[in-house]
PDB file of N, CA, C and O in Angstrom:
ATOM      1  N   MET A   1      11.792 -44.417   7.277  1.00  0.00           N
ATOM      2  CA  MET A   1      10.632 -43.604   7.026  1.00  0.00           C
ATOM      3  C   MET A   1       9.445 -44.223   7.768  1.00  0.00           C
ATOM      4  O   MET A   1       9.277 -45.442   7.791  1.00  0.00           O
ATOM      5  N   VAL A   2       8.647 -43.377   8.357  1.00  0.00           N
ATOM      6  CA  VAL A   2       7.468 -43.813   9.102  1.00  0.00           C
ATOM      7  C   VAL A   2       6.222 -43.343   8.369  1.00  0.00           C
ATOM      8  O   VAL A   2       6.123 -42.181   7.975  1.00  0.00           O
ATOM      9  N   TRP A   3       5.271 -44.255   8.188  1.00  0.00           N
ATOM     10  CA  TRP A   3       4.012 -43.915   7.529  1.00  0.00           C
ATOM     11  C   TRP A   3       2.868 -44.163   8.498  1.00  0.00           C
ATOM     12  O   TRP A   3       2.871 -45.144   9.242  1.00  0.00           O
ATOM     13  N   ARG A   4       1.917 -43.291   8.483  1.00  0.00           N
ATOM     14  CA  ARG A   4       0.681 -43.489   9.236  1.00  0.00           C
ATOM     15  C   ARG A   4      -0.475 -43.045   8.356  1.00  0.00           C
ATOM     16  O   ARG A   4      -0.399 -42.010   7.693  1.00  0.00           O
ATOM     17  N   ARG A   5      -1.520 -43.811   8.353  1.00  0.00           N
ATOM     18  CA  ARG A   5      -2.720 -43.448   7.602  1.00  0.00           C
ATOM     19  C   ARG A   5      -3.797 -43.108   8.620  1.00  0.00           C
ATOM     20  O   ARG A   5      -4.077 -43.898   9.522  1.00  0.00           O
ATOM     21  N   LEU A   6      -4.399 -41.940   8.479  1.00  0.00           N
ATOM     22  CA  LEU A   6      -5.398 -41.471   9.421  1.00  0.00           C
ATOM     23  C   LEU A   6      -6.720 -41.276   8.699  1.00  0.00           C
ATOM     24  O   LEU A   6      -6.757 -40.782   7.573  1.00  0.00           O
ATOM     25  N   LEU A   7      -7.775 -41.657   9.338  1.00  0.00           N
ATOM     26  CA  LEU A   7      -9.108 -41.437   8.805  1.00  0.00           C
ATOM     27  C   LEU A   7      -9.800 -40.423   9.698  1.00  0.00           C
ATOM     28  O   LEU A   7     -10.034 -40.679  10.879  1.00  0.00           O
ATOM     29  N   VAL A   8     -10.124 -39.280   9.132  1.00  0.00           N
ATOM     30  CA  VAL A   8     -10.789 -38.221   9.891  1.00  0.00           C
ATOM     31  C   VAL A   8     -12.063 -37.830   9.154  1.00  0.00           C
ATOM     32  O   VAL A   8     -12.135 -37.947   7.931  1.00  0.00           O
ATOM     33  N   PRO A   9     -13.063 -37.369   9.887  1.00  0.00           N
ATOM     34  CA  PRO A   9     -14.308 -36.957   9.228  1.00  0.00           C
ATOM     35  C   PRO A   9     -14.098 -35.682   8.411  1.00  0.00           C
ATOM     36  O   PRO A   9     -13.198 -34.892   8.697  1.00  0.00           O
ATOM     37  N   SER A  10     -14.920 -35.496   7.414  1.00  0.00           N
ATOM     38  CA  SER A  10     -14.810 -34.298   6.568  1.00  0.00           C
ATOM     39  C   SER A  10     -15.146 -33.030   7.339  1.00  0.00           C
ATOM     40  O   SER A  10     -14.848 -31.929   6.876  1.00  0.00           O
ATOM     41  N   THR A  11     -15.753 -33.168   8.493  1.00  0.00           N
ATOM     42  CA  THR A  11     -16.098 -32.012   9.325  1.00  0.00           C
ATOM     43  C   THR A  11     -14.954 -31.601  10.241  1.00  0.00           C
ATOM     44  O   THR A  11     -15.081 -30.631  10.988  1.00  0.00           O
ATOM     45  N   CYS A  12     -13.847 -32.316  10.196  1.00  0.00           N
ATOM     46  CA  CYS A  12     -12.683 -32.043  11.042  1.00  0.00           C
ATOM     47  C   CYS A  12     -12.068 -30.697  10.651  1.00  0.00           C
ATOM     48  O   CYS A  12     -11.773 -30.460   9.480  1.00  0.00           O
ATOM     49  N   THR A  13     -11.879 -29.827  11.633  1.00  0.00           N
ATOM     50  CA  THR A  13     -11.247 -28.535  11.355  1.00  0.00           C
ATOM     51  C   THR A  13      -9.729 -28.727  11.251  1.00  0.00           C
ATOM     52  O   THR A  13      -9.209 -29.769  11.649  1.00  0.00           O
ATOM     53  N   LEU A  14      -9.027 -27.741  10.725  1.00  0.00           N
ATOM     54  CA  LEU A  14      -7.575 -27.846  10.640  1.00  0.00           C
ATOM     55  C   LEU A  14      -6.954 -27.877  12.031  1.00  0.00           C
ATOM     56  O   LEU A  14      -5.933 -28.534  12.235  1.00  0.00           O
ATOM     57  N   HIS A  15      -7.546 -27.186  12.975  1.00  0.00           N
ATOM     58  CA  HIS A  15      -7.057 -27.223  14.357  1.00  0.00           C
ATOM     59  C   HIS A  15      -7.206 -28.642  14.919  1.00  0.00           C
ATOM     60  O   HIS A  15      -6.297 -29.152  15.574  1.00  0.00           O
ATOM     61  N   GLU A  16      -8.342 -29.267  14.662  1.00  0.00           N
ATOM     62  CA  GLU A  16      -8.557 -30.642  15.120  1.00  0.00           C
ATOM     63  C   GLU A  16      -7.613 -31.600  14.405  1.00  0.00           C
ATOM     64  O   GLU A  16      -7.069 -32.514  15.025  1.00  0.00           O
ATOM     65  N   LEU A  17      -7.415 -31.397  13.096  1.00  0.00           N
ATOM     66  CA  LEU A  17      -6.494 -32.237  12.333  1.00  0.00           C
ATOM     67  C   LEU A  17      -5.085 -32.136  12.909  1.00  0.00           C
ATOM     68  O   LEU A  17      -4.380 -33.141  13.000  1.00  0.00           O
ATOM     69  N   HIS A  18      -4.675 -30.949  13.291  1.00  0.00           N
ATOM     70  CA  HIS A  18      -3.368 -30.768  13.918  1.00  0.00           C
ATOM     71  C   HIS A  18      -3.262 -31.637  15.169  1.00  0.00           C
ATOM     72  O   HIS A  18      -2.246 -32.297  15.385  1.00  0.00           O
ATOM     73  N   GLY A  19      -4.311 -31.637  15.993  1.00  0.00           N
ATOM     74  CA  GLY A  19      -4.316 -32.462  17.197  1.00  0.00           C
ATOM     75  C   GLY A  19      -4.243 -33.947  16.882  1.00  0.00           C
ATOM     76  O   GLY A  19      -3.537 -34.690  17.563  1.00  0.00           O
ATOM     77  N   VAL A  20      -4.963 -34.387  15.859  1.00  0.00           N
ATOM     78  CA  VAL A  20      -4.934 -35.793  15.446  1.00  0.00           C
ATOM     79  C   VAL A  20      -3.527 -36.185  14.999  1.00  0.00           C
ATOM     80  O   VAL A  20      -3.029 -37.248  15.370  1.00  0.00           O
ATOM     81  N   ILE A  21      -2.891 -35.333  14.207  1.00  0.00           N
ATOM     82  CA  ILE A  21      -1.533 -35.618  13.729  1.00  0.00           C
ATOM     83  C   ILE A  21      -0.563 -35.671  14.901  1.00  0.00           C
ATOM     84  O   ILE A  21       0.307 -36.541  14.945  1.00  0.00           O
ATOM     85  N   GLN A  22      -0.702 -34.749  15.852  1.00  0.00           N
ATOM     86  CA  GLN A  22       0.170 -34.740  17.031  1.00  0.00           C
ATOM     87  C   GLN A  22       0.083 -36.065  17.783  1.00  0.00           C
ATOM     88  O   GLN A  22       1.106 -36.636  18.162  1.00  0.00           O
ATOM     89  N   ILE A  23      -1.131 -36.549  17.996  1.00  0.00           N
ATOM     90  CA  ILE A  23      -1.319 -37.806  18.723  1.00  0.00           C
ATOM     91  C   ILE A  23      -0.809 -38.992  17.915  1.00  0.00           C
ATOM     92  O   ILE A  23      -0.124 -39.861  18.453  1.00  0.00           O
ATOM     93  N   ALA A  24      -1.139 -39.034  16.617  1.00  0.00           N
ATOM     94  CA  ALA A  24      -0.736 -40.159  15.767  1.00  0.00           C
ATOM     95  C   ALA A  24       0.785 -40.286  15.658  1.00  0.00           C
ATOM     96  O   ALA A  24       1.316 -41.393  15.570  1.00  0.00           O
ATOM     97  N   MET A  25       1.479 -39.153  15.664  1.00  0.00           N
ATOM     98  CA  MET A  25       2.931 -39.173  15.533  1.00  0.00           C
ATOM     99  C   MET A  25       3.646 -39.288  16.876  1.00  0.00           C
ATOM    100  O   MET A  25       4.866 -39.450  16.922  1.00  0.00           O
ATOM    101  N   GLY A  26       2.890 -39.206  17.963  1.00  0.00           N
ATOM    102  CA  GLY A  26       3.500 -39.288  19.281  1.00  0.00           C
ATOM    103  C   GLY A  26       4.188 -37.997  19.689  1.00  0.00           C
ATOM    104  O   GLY A  26       5.054 -37.998  20.563  1.00  0.00           O
ATOM    105  N   TRP A  27       3.802 -36.893  19.054  1.00  0.00           N
ATOM    106  CA  TRP A  27       4.384 -35.599  19.380  1.00  0.00           C
ATOM    107  C   TRP A  27       3.661 -34.996  20.568  1.00  0.00           C
ATOM    108  O   TRP A  27       2.598 -35.473  20.967  1.00  0.00           O
ATOM    109  N   GLN A  28       4.235 -33.953  21.129  1.00  0.00           N
ATOM    110  CA  GLN A  28       3.680 -33.348  22.335  1.00  0.00           C
ATOM    111  C   GLN A  28       3.157 -31.934  22.122  1.00  0.00           C
ATOM    112  O   GLN A  28       3.053 -31.165  23.077  1.00  0.00           O
ATOM    113  N   GLY A  29       2.830 -31.588  20.903  1.00  0.00           N
ATOM    114  CA  GLY A  29       2.246 -30.285  20.630  1.00  0.00           C
ATOM    115  C   GLY A  29       3.232 -29.141  20.603  1.00  0.00           C
ATOM    116  O   GLY A  29       2.829 -27.982  20.700  1.00  0.00           O
ATOM    117  N   ILE A  30       4.519 -29.434  20.474  1.00  0.00           N
ATOM    118  CA  ILE A  30       5.518 -28.372  20.480  1.00  0.00           C
ATOM    119  C   ILE A  30       5.997 -28.014  19.076  1.00  0.00           C
ATOM    120  O   ILE A  30       6.846 -27.136  18.924  1.00  0.00           O
ATOM    121  N   HIS A  31       5.469 -28.676  18.052  1.00  0.00           N
ATOM    122  CA  HIS A  31       5.884 -28.419  16.674  1.00  0.00           C
ATOM    123  C   HIS A  31       5.029 -27.310  16.068  1.00  0.00           C
ATOM    124  O   HIS A  31       3.807 -27.308  16.220  1.00  0.00           O
ATOM    125  N   LEU A  32       5.665 -26.380  15.390  1.00  0.00           N
ATOM    126  CA  LEU A  32       4.923 -25.380  14.641  1.00  0.00           C
ATOM    127  C   LEU A  32       4.311 -26.072  13.432  1.00  0.00           C
ATOM    128  O   LEU A  32       4.883 -27.027  12.908  1.00  0.00           O
ATOM    129  N   TYR A  33       3.165 -25.602  12.992  1.00  0.00           N
ATOM    130  CA  TYR A  33       2.515 -26.247  11.861  1.00  0.00           C
ATOM    131  C   TYR A  33       1.876 -25.208  10.961  1.00  0.00           C
ATOM    132  O   TYR A  33       1.553 -24.098  11.385  1.00  0.00           O
ATOM    133  N   GLN A  34       1.701 -25.600   9.706  1.00  0.00           N
ATOM    134  CA  GLN A  34       1.030 -24.725   8.759  1.00  0.00           C
ATOM    135  C   GLN A  34       0.389 -25.583   7.682  1.00  0.00           C
ATOM    136  O   GLN A  34       1.029 -26.480   7.134  1.00  0.00           O
ATOM    137  N   PHE A  35      -0.871 -25.310   7.378  1.00  0.00           N
ATOM    138  CA  PHE A  35      -1.583 -25.941   6.287  1.00  0.00           C
ATOM    139  C   PHE A  35      -1.826 -24.862   5.242  1.00  0.00           C
ATOM    140  O   PHE A  35      -2.376 -23.809   5.562  1.00  0.00           O
ATOM    141  N   CYS A  36      -1.427 -25.105   4.009  1.00  0.00           N
ATOM    142  CA  CYS A  36      -1.660 -24.139   2.931  1.00  0.00           C
ATOM    143  C   CYS A  36      -2.669 -24.735   1.961  1.00  0.00           C
ATOM    144  O   CYS A  36      -2.437 -25.789   1.369  1.00  0.00           O
ATOM    145  N   LEU A  37      -3.789 -24.045   1.811  1.00  0.00           N
ATOM    146  CA  LEU A  37      -4.865 -24.486   0.932  1.00  0.00           C
ATOM    147  C   LEU A  37      -5.202 -23.353  -0.020  1.00  0.00           C
ATOM    148  O   LEU A  37      -5.702 -22.308   0.395  1.00  0.00           O
ATOM    149  N   ARG A  38      -4.927 -23.565  -1.285  1.00  0.00           N
ATOM    150  CA  ARG A  38      -5.118 -22.559  -2.314  1.00  0.00           C
ATOM    151  C   ARG A  38      -4.383 -21.270  -1.940  1.00  0.00           C
ATOM    152  O   ARG A  38      -3.153 -21.261  -1.903  1.00  0.00           O
ATOM    153  N   PHE A  39      -5.096 -20.203  -1.666  1.00  0.00           N
ATOM    154  CA  PHE A  39      -4.452 -18.923  -1.394  1.00  0.00           C
ATOM    155  C   PHE A  39      -4.324 -18.609   0.090  1.00  0.00           C
ATOM    156  O   PHE A  39      -3.805 -17.551   0.446  1.00  0.00           O
ATOM    157  N   CYS A  40      -4.780 -19.493   0.957  1.00  0.00           N
ATOM    158  CA  CYS A  40      -4.778 -19.215   2.389  1.00  0.00           C
ATOM    159  C   CYS A  40      -3.877 -20.180   3.137  1.00  0.00           C
ATOM    160  O   CYS A  40      -3.804 -21.363   2.804  1.00  0.00           O
ATOM    161  N   CYS A  41      -3.197 -19.670   4.144  1.00  0.00           N
ATOM    162  CA  CYS A  41      -2.378 -20.506   5.014  1.00  0.00           C
ATOM    163  C   CYS A  41      -2.924 -20.404   6.427  1.00  0.00           C
ATOM    164  O   CYS A  41      -3.282 -19.322   6.893  1.00  0.00           O
ATOM    165  N   TYR A  42      -2.984 -21.535   7.097  1.00  0.00           N
ATOM    166  CA  TYR A  42      -3.497 -21.621   8.450  1.00  0.00           C
ATOM    167  C   TYR A  42      -2.474 -22.343   9.293  1.00  0.00           C
ATOM    168  O   TYR A  42      -1.803 -23.254   8.809  1.00  0.00           O
ATOM    169  N   GLY A  43      -2.343 -21.951  10.544  1.00  0.00           N
ATOM    170  CA  GLY A  43      -1.426 -22.670  11.409  1.00  0.00           C
ATOM    171  C   GLY A  43      -0.967 -21.859  12.592  1.00  0.00           C
ATOM    172  O   GLY A  43      -1.655 -20.946  13.046  1.00  0.00           O
ATOM    173  N   SER A  44       0.211 -22.203  13.088  1.00  0.00           N
ATOM    174  CA  SER A  44       0.774 -21.562  14.266  1.00  0.00           C
ATOM    175  C   SER A  44       1.025 -20.086  13.992  1.00  0.00           C
ATOM    176  O   SER A  44       1.678 -19.732  13.010  1.00  0.00           O
ATOM    177  N   TRP A  45       0.509 -19.234  14.856  1.00  0.00           N
ATOM    178  CA  TRP A  45       0.727 -17.806  14.653  1.00  0.00           C
ATOM    179  C   TRP A  45       2.203 -17.458  14.790  1.00  0.00           C
ATOM    180  O   TRP A  45       2.673 -16.489  14.193  1.00  0.00           O
ATOM    181  N   GLU A  46       2.944 -18.251  15.583  1.00  0.00           N
ATOM    182  CA  GLU A  46       4.373 -17.993  15.751  1.00  0.00           C
ATOM    183  C   GLU A  46       5.118 -18.166  14.428  1.00  0.00           C
ATOM    184  O   GLU A  46       6.043 -17.415  14.122  1.00  0.00           O
ATOM    185  N   LEU A  47       4.701 -19.170  13.645  1.00  0.00           N
ATOM    186  CA  LEU A  47       5.326 -19.431  12.354  1.00  0.00           C
ATOM    187  C   LEU A  47       5.051 -18.288  11.387  1.00  0.00           C
ATOM    188  O   LEU A  47       5.956 -17.834  10.687  1.00  0.00           O
ATOM    189  N   ALA A  48       3.823 -17.828  11.344  1.00  0.00           N
ATOM    190  CA  ALA A  48       3.457 -16.732  10.448  1.00  0.00           C
ATOM    191  C   ALA A  48       4.174 -15.442  10.836  1.00  0.00           C
ATOM    192  O   ALA A  48       4.578 -14.671   9.967  1.00  0.00           O
ATOM    193  N   ALA A  49       4.331 -15.209  12.124  1.00  0.00           N
ATOM    194  CA  ALA A  49       4.981 -13.977  12.589  1.00  0.00           C
ATOM    195  C   ALA A  49       6.471 -13.976  12.275  1.00  0.00           C
ATOM    196  O   ALA A  49       7.042 -12.932  11.957  1.00  0.00           O
ATOM    197  N   SER A  50       7.104 -15.156  12.364  1.00  0.00           N
ATOM    198  CA  SER A  50       8.546 -15.204  12.154  1.00  0.00           C
ATOM    199  C   SER A  50       8.934 -15.341  10.681  1.00  0.00           C
ATOM    200  O   SER A  50      10.032 -14.943  10.292  1.00  0.00           O
ATOM    201  N   SER A  51       8.040 -15.901   9.859  1.00  0.00           N
ATOM    202  CA  SER A  51       8.341 -16.108   8.437  1.00  0.00           C
ATOM    203  C   SER A  51       7.106 -15.818   7.590  1.00  0.00           C
ATOM    204  O   SER A  51       6.470 -16.753   7.102  1.00  0.00           O
ATOM    205  N   PRO A  52       6.751 -14.550   7.403  1.00  0.00           N
ATOM    206  CA  PRO A  52       5.505 -14.235   6.694  1.00  0.00           C
ATOM    207  C   PRO A  52       5.465 -14.729   5.254  1.00  0.00           C
ATOM    208  O   PRO A  52       4.371 -14.924   4.723  1.00  0.00           O
ATOM    209  N   GLY A  53       6.596 -14.940   4.598  1.00  0.00           N
ATOM    210  CA  GLY A  53       6.602 -15.398   3.211  1.00  0.00           C
ATOM    211  C   GLY A  53       6.827 -16.882   3.060  1.00  0.00           C
ATOM    212  O   GLY A  53       7.072 -17.352   1.949  1.00  0.00           O
ATOM    213  N   LEU A  54       6.752 -17.644   4.149  1.00  0.00           N
ATOM    214  CA  LEU A  54       7.069 -19.063   4.111  1.00  0.00           C
ATOM    215  C   LEU A  54       6.166 -19.829   3.162  1.00  0.00           C
ATOM    216  O   LEU A  54       6.645 -20.684   2.418  1.00  0.00           O
ATOM    217  N   CYS A  55       4.888 -19.548   3.170  1.00  0.00           N
ATOM    218  CA  CYS A  55       3.949 -20.264   2.303  1.00  0.00           C
ATOM    219  C   CYS A  55       3.664 -19.376   1.101  1.00  0.00           C
ATOM    220  O   CYS A  55       2.655 -18.672   1.065  1.00  0.00           O
ATOM    221  N   SER A  56       4.550 -19.412   0.126  1.00  0.00           N
ATOM    222  CA  SER A  56       4.411 -18.483  -0.995  1.00  0.00           C
ATOM    223  C   SER A  56       3.952 -19.156  -2.281  1.00  0.00           C
ATOM    224  O   SER A  56       3.846 -18.492  -3.312  1.00  0.00           O
ATOM    225  N   THR A  57       3.676 -20.456  -2.248  1.00  0.00           N
ATOM    226  CA  THR A  57       3.187 -21.131  -3.447  1.00  0.00           C
ATOM    227  C   THR A  57       1.859 -21.797  -3.160  1.00  0.00           C
ATOM    228  O   THR A  57       1.553 -22.161  -2.024  1.00  0.00           O
ATOM    229  N   ARG A  58       1.073 -21.949  -4.226  1.00  0.00           N
ATOM    230  CA  ARG A  58      -0.206 -22.628  -4.088  1.00  0.00           C
ATOM    231  C   ARG A  58       0.029 -24.130  -4.025  1.00  0.00           C
ATOM    232  O   ARG A  58       0.913 -24.661  -4.697  1.00  0.00           O
ATOM    233  N   VAL A  59      -0.766 -24.802  -3.217  1.00  0.00           N
ATOM    234  CA  VAL A  59      -0.649 -26.248  -3.076  1.00  0.00           C
ATOM    235  C   VAL A  59      -1.015 -26.909  -4.388  1.00  0.00           C
ATOM    236  O   VAL A  59      -2.062 -26.618  -4.967  1.00  0.00           O
ATOM    237  N   GLY A  60      -0.158 -27.796  -4.857  1.00  0.00           N
ATOM    238  CA  GLY A  60      -0.438 -28.610  -6.033  1.00  0.00           C
ATOM    239  C   GLY A  60      -0.168 -27.957  -7.364  1.00  0.00           C
ATOM    240  O   GLY A  60      -0.065 -28.665  -8.366  1.00  0.00           O
ATOM    241  N   SER A  61      -0.045 -26.635  -7.430  1.00  0.00           N
ATOM    242  CA  SER A  61       0.104 -26.006  -8.735  1.00  0.00           C
ATOM    243  C   SER A  61       1.530 -25.594  -9.033  1.00  0.00           C
ATOM    244  O   SER A  61       1.929 -25.532 -10.196  1.00  0.00           O
ATOM    245  N   GLY A  62       2.309 -25.311  -7.987  1.00  0.00           N
ATOM    246  CA  GLY A  62       3.670 -24.854  -8.207  1.00  0.00           C
ATOM    247  C   GLY A  62       3.742 -23.418  -8.678  1.00  0.00           C
ATOM    248  O   GLY A  62       4.828 -22.923  -8.979  1.00  0.00           O
ATOM    249  N   LEU A  63       2.605 -22.734  -8.749  1.00  0.00           N
ATOM    250  CA  LEU A  63       2.566 -21.343  -9.198  1.00  0.00           C
ATOM    251  C   LEU A  63       2.593 -20.409  -8.002  1.00  0.00           C
ATOM    252  O   LEU A  63       1.974 -20.712  -6.982  1.00  0.00           O
ATOM    253  N   PRO A  64       3.282 -19.292  -8.091  1.00  0.00           N
ATOM    254  CA  PRO A  64       3.279 -18.343  -6.977  1.00  0.00           C
ATOM    255  C   PRO A  64       1.886 -17.775  -6.766  1.00  0.00           C
ATOM    256  O   PRO A  64       1.092 -17.664  -7.699  1.00  0.00           O
ATOM    257  N   THR A  65       1.607 -17.416  -5.515  1.00  0.00           N
ATOM    258  CA  THR A  65       0.298 -16.828  -5.197  1.00  0.00           C
ATOM    259  C   THR A  65       0.273 -15.369  -5.530  1.00  0.00           C
ATOM    260  O   THR A  65      -0.746 -14.707  -5.330  1.00  0.00           O
TER     261      THR A  65
END
């Protein structure tokens, strides 16, 4: 298992956070990504188009949206 701890400013957008994670993990930007916050999901449009129901639970609550 690999762990990395990242410190980002609170003004960091999810798009910027994606870039930070890509660099920290040594990835090349080819991974689909999705961040789910409360009732909204943000991320790769390809992921949303291919699996519209993928993010069907609220983060931290375990309750369906």
